[in-house]
BAFITI-685747 format. One line per 8 residues: their letters; for each residue x, z, y of C-alpha. Coordinates in steps of 0.2 Angstrom, whole numbers, padded with zeros to 4 digits. Each point is the difference from the previous one (the first is absolute). Example, Ala and Ser with C-alpha at 12.3 -4.5 7.8 and 13.67 -1.06 7.14 Angstrom:
BEGIN
AS	0062,0039,-0022 | 0006,-0003,0017
END
This chain:
BEGIN
MLSASNGG	-0118,0187,0211 | 0011,0004,-0014 | 0008,0018,0001 | 0011,0011,-0013 | -0014,0011,-0002 | -0009,-0012,-0009 | 0014,-0006,-0012 | 0003,-0016,0013
TRPKELWR	0015,-0007,0009 | 0003,0001,0019 | 0001,-0014,0009 | 0015,0002,0004 | 0008,0003,-0015 | -0012,-0014,-0006 | 0009,-0012,0011 | 0020,0007,-0006
WQLYTALA	-0006,-0003,-0018 | -0004,-0017,0004 | 0013,-0002,0009 | 0013,0006,-0015 | -0011,-0011,-0012 | 0005,-0018,0010 | 0018,0006,0002 | 0001,0004,-0018
TAVAALLL	-0008,-0016,-0003 | 0011,-0009,0011 | 0017,0007,-0006 | -0006,-0004,-0018 | -0004,-0019,0006 | 0018,-0002,0008 | 0008,0007,-0015 | -0011,-0012,-0012
ATLLWKAW	0005,-0017,0013 | 0018,0009,-0004 | 0000,-0003,-0016 | -0007,-0017,-0001 | 0011,-0005,0012 | 0014,0004,-0010 | -0010,-0006,-0015 | 0002,-0015,0009
RPEHHLQD	0016,-0004,0005 | 0011,-0010,-0012 | 0012,0013,-0004 | -0011,0012,-0005 | -0008,-0001,-0019 | -0015,0008,-0009 | 0010,0012,-0010 | 0011,0007,0015
LINERFGQ	-0018,0010,0009 | -0006,0006,-0015 | 0011,0016,-0005 | 0001,0010,-0016 | -0013,0012,0005 | -0013,-0012,0000 | 0003,-0009,-0016 | -0001,0015,-0008
EVARTRHW	-0018,0005,0009 | -0005,-0019,-0005 | 0006,0005,-0019 | -0011,0015,-0001 | -0016,-0008,0003 | 0004,-0012,-0016 | -0014,0005,-0014 | 0004,-0013,-0014
PEECIRLR	0007,0006,-0017 | 0016,-0010,-0006 | -0012,-0008,-0013 | -0011,-0011,0002 | -0020,0007,-0006 | -0010,-0009,-0014 | -0018,-0003,0000 | -0006,-0001,-0017
SPPASADS	-0011,-0014,0007 | -0005,-0009,0015 | -0013,0008,0012 | -0018,0000,-0005 | -0006,-0003,0018 | 0004,-0006,0019 | -0002,0020,0002 | 0011,0007,-0014
FLAGIKND	0013,-0014,0009 | -0002,0005,0015 | 0000,0020,0000 | 0012,0002,-0015 | 0013,-0015,0003 | -0001,-0008,0016 | -0004,0016,0013 | 0016,0007,-0009
GMPVIIRR	0010,-0013,0004 | 0012,0002,-0014 | 0006,-0015,-0011 | -0009,0005,-0018 | 0002,-0011,-0016 | -0018,-0005,-0009 | 0003,0000,-0018 | -0012,-0012,-0012
AHSIFGDS	-0001,-0012,0015 | 0000,-0018,-0010 | -0016,-0005,0008 | 0002,0006,0016 | 0001,-0016,0008 | -0012,-0008,-0012 | 0000,-0007,-0018 | 0008,-0016,0004
IKLWRNVS	0014,0008,0006 | 0002,0010,-0015 | 0003,-0017,-0008 | 0015,-0003,0010 | 0011,0009,-0013 | -0004,-0013,-0012 | 0016,-0012,0007 | -0006,-0015,-0009
HLLDTHGA	-0019,0003,0008 | 0010,0002,0016 | 0009,-0016,-0001 | -0016,-0010,-0007 | -0012,0005,0016 | 0012,0001,0013 | 0017,-0007,-0004 | 0002,-0013,0011
AVFSASYF	-0006,0010,0017 | 0014,-0002,0011 | 0009,0016,0009 | 0017,0006,0012 | 0011,0006,-0012 | 0016,0011,0004 | 0014,-0008,-0010 | 0017,0012,-0001
DATDPDER	0019,-0002,-0007 | -0001,0011,-0015 | 0021,-0001,-0002 | 0003,0008,0019 | 0004,0016,-0003 | -0007,0007,0017 | -0017,-0008,-0003 | -0015,0011,-0002
FGITPVEG	-0016,-0011,-0001 | -0009,0006,0017 | 0003,-0001,0018 | 0019,0007,0000 | 0007,0007,0017 | 0018,-0009,0001 | 0014,0000,0009 | 0002,0018,0004
GRYLQKPY	-0018,0004,0004 | -0001,-0012,0014 | -0013,-0012,-0008 | -0012,-0005,-0014 | 0004,-0012,-0011 | -0018,-0008,-0008 | -0001,-0009,-0017 | -0001,-0021,0000
RTSRSLAE	-0016,-0005,-0002 | -0005,-0013,-0010 | -0017,-0009,-0005 | -0002,0002,-0020 | -0016,-0001,-0010 | -0005,0017,-0008 | 0004,-0010,-0018 | 0017,-0005,0005
VVRFDRED	0004,0020,0007 | -0008,0007,-0017 | 0012,-0011,-0011 | 0015,0000,0012 | 0015,0010,-0009 | 0016,-0003,0006 | 0015,0015,-0003 | 0007,-0005,0018
RLLVLEQA	-0016,-0003,0009 | -0015,0011,0005 | -0019,-0007,0003 | -0012,0009,0006 | -0018,0000,0008 | 0001,0014,0012 | -0017,0004,0014 | -0006,-0018,-0006
CLRCPEED	-0018,-0002,0009 | -0016,-0001,-0011 | -0007,0003,0014 | 0007,-0003,0015 | -0009,0006,0018 | 0004,-0013,0010 | -0010,-0014,-0014 | -0013,0015,0000
ADGGGPRA	-0001,-0006,0019 | -0004,-0017,-0001 | -0007,-0001,-0018 | 0014,-0009,-0007 | 0003,0009,-0016 | -0021,-0002,-0006 | 0000,-0018,0008 | 0017,-0005,-0010
AEAARNAS	-0005,0009,-0016 | -0017,-0011,-0002 | 0009,-0016,0002 | 0012,0007,-0012 | -0016,0002,-0011 | -0005,-0019,0003 | 0016,-0008,-0001 | 0001,-0010,-0019
GPNRTGAD	0017,0000,0001 | 0015,0014,-0005 | -0007,0015,0009 | 0013,0001,0011 | -0009,-0016,0010 | -0013,0002,0010 | -0014,-0014,0003 | 0010,-0012,0012
GQDDTAGL	0014,0001,-0012 | 0013,0010,0012 | 0006,0018,-0007 | -0011,0013,0001 | 0008,0016,-0001 | -0007,0011,0010 | -0019,-0006,-0011 | 0009,0007,-0015
RWRMFEEW	0006,0015,0007 | -0017,0005,0007 | -0008,-0005,-0018 | 0013,0014,-0009 | -0004,0012,0015 | -0021,-0005,-0004 | 0004,0009,-0018 | 0004,0017,0008
SPPPFLGD	-0013,0011,0004 | 0000,0016,0013 | 0000,0018,-0008 | -0018,0008,0004 | 0007,0015,0007 | 0006,-0009,0012 | -0016,0000,0008 | -0002,-0008,0018
LVVRQVNL	0019,0002,0002 | 0005,-0017,0006 | 0015,-0014,-0011 | 0014,-0006,0010 | 0008,-0008,-0013 | 0003,-0002,-0018 | 0018,-0006,-0008 | 0009,-0004,-0016
WLGRLPVG	0017,0006,-0007 | 0007,-0006,-0014 | 0018,-0004,-0007 | 0013,0000,-0017 | 0008,0016,0004 | 0013,0011,-0011 | -0009,0013,-0011 | 0004,0018,0000
GAGRPKES	0020,0003,0002 | 0006,-0017,-0001 | 0008,-0011,0013 | -0006,0005,0018 | -0018,0004,0006 | -0009,-0010,0015 | 0001,0014,0015 | -0018,-0006,0012
PTHFSFDE	0006,0005,0012 | 0016,0003,0001 | -0003,0016,0011 | -0015,0006,0007 | -0012,-0008,0010 | -0019,0005,0002 | -0017,-0011,0001 | -0013,0005,0013
NDNLMLQI	-0016,-0005,-0013 | -0004,0010,-0017 | 0006,-0008,-0015 | -0009,0002,-0017 | 0015,-0008,-0013 | -0003,-0003,-0018 | 0014,-0002,-0010 | -0005,-0014,-0013
RGSKVFWL	0016,-0003,-0011 | 0016,0011,0001 | 0003,0015,0011 | 0005,0003,0018 | 0008,0017,0006 | -0006,0006,0019 | 0011,0010,0011 | -0013,0005,0013
YDAVDAPN	0003,0013,0017 | -0015,0006,0010 | -0003,-0010,0016 | 0004,0017,0009 | 0017,-0001,-0009 | 0004,-0013,0011 | 0012,0008,0013 | 0011,0004,-0014
LHPQIMQA	-0001,-0017,-0006 | 0011,-0006,0017 | -0013,-0014,0002 | 0007,-0015,0008 | -0005,-0019,0007 | 0010,-0011,-0010 | 0003,-0021,0003 | 0000,-0010,-0016
RLKGDPDT	0013,-0012,-0008 | -0009,-0015,-0011 | 0010,-0001,-0016 | 0005,-0018,-0005 | -0002,-0006,-0016 | 0011,0008,-0014 | 0003,-0017,-0008 | 0006,-0008,0015
DEGRRPGK	0018,0004,0011 | -0014,0005,0012 | -0007,0015,-0010 | 0020,0005,0001 | 0000,0000,0018 | -0007,0015,0011 | -0018,-0005,0003 | -0010,-0006,0016
VDDLLQDN	-0005,0014,0010 | -0020,0001,0000 | -0007,-0001,0018 | -0012,0015,-0005 | 0005,0018,-0001 | -0006,0011,-0016 | -0005,0018,0008 | -0008,0009,-0014
FSPVDPLR	0018,0003,-0008 | 0011,0015,-0004 | 0017,-0001,-0008 | -0001,0016,-0011 | 0003,-0006,-0016 | -0009,0013,-0012 | 0011,-0006,-0015 | 0018,0002,0010
PDAARLPR	-0003,0014,0011 | 0013,0000,0016 | -0003,0016,0008 | 0015,-0001,0009 | -0006,-0017,0010 | -0017,0005,0004 | 0000,0019,0000 | -0020,0002,0002
SRHATPMR	-0004,-0008,-0019 | 0004,0016,-0009 | -0015,0009,0006 | -0010,-0013,-0005 | -0003,-0001,-0022 | -0008,-0015,-0005 | -0017,0000,-0014 | 0005,-0010,-0017
CELLPGEA	-0014,-0011,-0007 | 0003,-0008,-0014 | -0016,-0013,-0003 | -0001,-0007,-0018 | -0012,-0013,-0005 | -0020,0003,0001 | 0005,0011,0014 | -0003,0000,0019
LYLPAFTW	0008,0008,0014 | -0009,0001,0016 | 0012,0003,0016 | -0006,0005,0016 | 0004,-0008,0017 | 0017,0003,0006 | 0008,0006,-0013 | 0018,-0004,-0003
HHVVNYGE	0004,-0007,-0015 | 0014,-0008,-0011 | -0004,-0008,-0018 | 0011,-0004,-0014 | -0010,-0012,-0012 | 0004,-0003,-0019 | -0004,-0012,-0014 | -0012,0003,-0016
ASNDSLEN	0008,-0002,-0017 | -0009,-0013,-0010 | 0005,-0010,-0017 | -0011,-0014,0007 | 0015,-0012,0010 | -0011,-0004,0013 | -0007,0018,0006 | 0018,0009,-0005
GLNIGVNA	0006,0007,0019 | -0017,-0004,0008 | -0005,0011,0016 | -0016,-0003,0007 | -0011,0009,0012 | -0014,0000,0012 | -0005,0009,0017 | -0012,0000,0013
WFEGDARF	0003,0006,0018 | -0015,0007,0006 | -0004,0011,0017 | 0010,0012,0003 | 0001,0020,0006 | 0005,-0003,0019 | 0005,0019,0002 | 0019,-0004,-0001
RFLFESLM	-0002,-0017,0012 | 0004,0009,0014 | 0014,0009,-0008 | 0012,-0020,-0004 | -0009,-0006,0016 | 0010,0016,0011 | 0015,-0002,-0011 | 0002,-0021,0001
AVLRGTLK	-0004,0001,0018 | 0015,0010,0001 | 0011,-0009,-0012 | -0003,-0016,0009 | 0009,0001,0012 | 0015,-0002,-0009 | 0006,-0011,-0014 | 0015,0009,-0011
DGTRKAES	0011,-0009,0010 | -0004,0006,0015 | -0012,-0017,0008 | -0013,0002,0009 | -0014,-0009,-0009 | -0009,-0004,0015 | 0012,-0015,0003 | -0010,-0009,-0014
ADKLEHLE	-0020,0004,0005 | -0004,-0013,-0016 | 0010,0012,-0012 | -0011,0014,0006 | -0018,-0006,0000 | -0002,0005,-0018 | 0003,0017,0005 | -0013,-0001,0011
N	-0013,-0003,-0010
END
């Protein structure tokens, strides 16, 4: 039997302590249940549940500088990447990174070479009306922030996008997938690439005479090599980003996205031509960024009357969106945002940006000046999404669970199970 004389606890005192602990746990659980119940009620929003004090405490946990740290060269090994970059969980710019994805990708800076080898590859391109003063060439909040407007998409060859040069329109490749998860799953990419190689006709036509865009995209991917310092980390997707954009301060730059979003994978972005300015927030800043789940509208063709009317409502929901705009701050409408300070990273040709998973990002894109009319104004980048750090996954799953109870207009999302299916994965 334990006794007070030997530093133990009497059975009656132990029983009382267990009772008090159980009661305290029950009270805490009740308070948490009450909070979650309020969060799920249509008339409440996340911003009503997180107070000013919490916003200040979140801001104190941030350790990022206001400007990106630049490394002189790529990491020498997987161990140095993990220890010096990935485990720190902070974005960094890597200089002298021209060959980070292999020497073949480095050659894509030569636009004539890029078109000669891959000009027939077809992608889904974003098409914008450049005469619209409210257009910012990205996923943009519309109708007072009730919806997100997604751009009109059209199938165009790489050569068509590169040679597109109209002042009243903008045609760009955004997240143009070279290696896509769905093609990996069924082996369609490699098979299509082999068919394209065996074709006797133009490189857009496969051996069976049918359009072979998947094979041509995969052939572009075959020129890509994973950086050695990624080691055993799994690459999820490889994308091409390309368009003819304003150079420097001439004209409106392309903003992508117009406000903040995040990705669930780590990102390595190589800039080949032009430049990008990233505005970044740490994952822990999420409560201060007033995150929302938004319904999207699909923009119509700018060349038709459909493009001048409100777009069709999309069935899917955007679950990684923040209404905070670093270039047009509005602390009166989004009060907690004043506690969050973004990091600025300017990415130049030949540099790569490492972006940890769940980093909130807003990107402004500029073209590169050139005396060659084919190359002037082009912005070209290639990125790879790979296995990310899951430390912040629980934070975002918790926030999204709270947000999932209501749409901005107070409508229960549970009314449509189809719209929620992608959030459950």
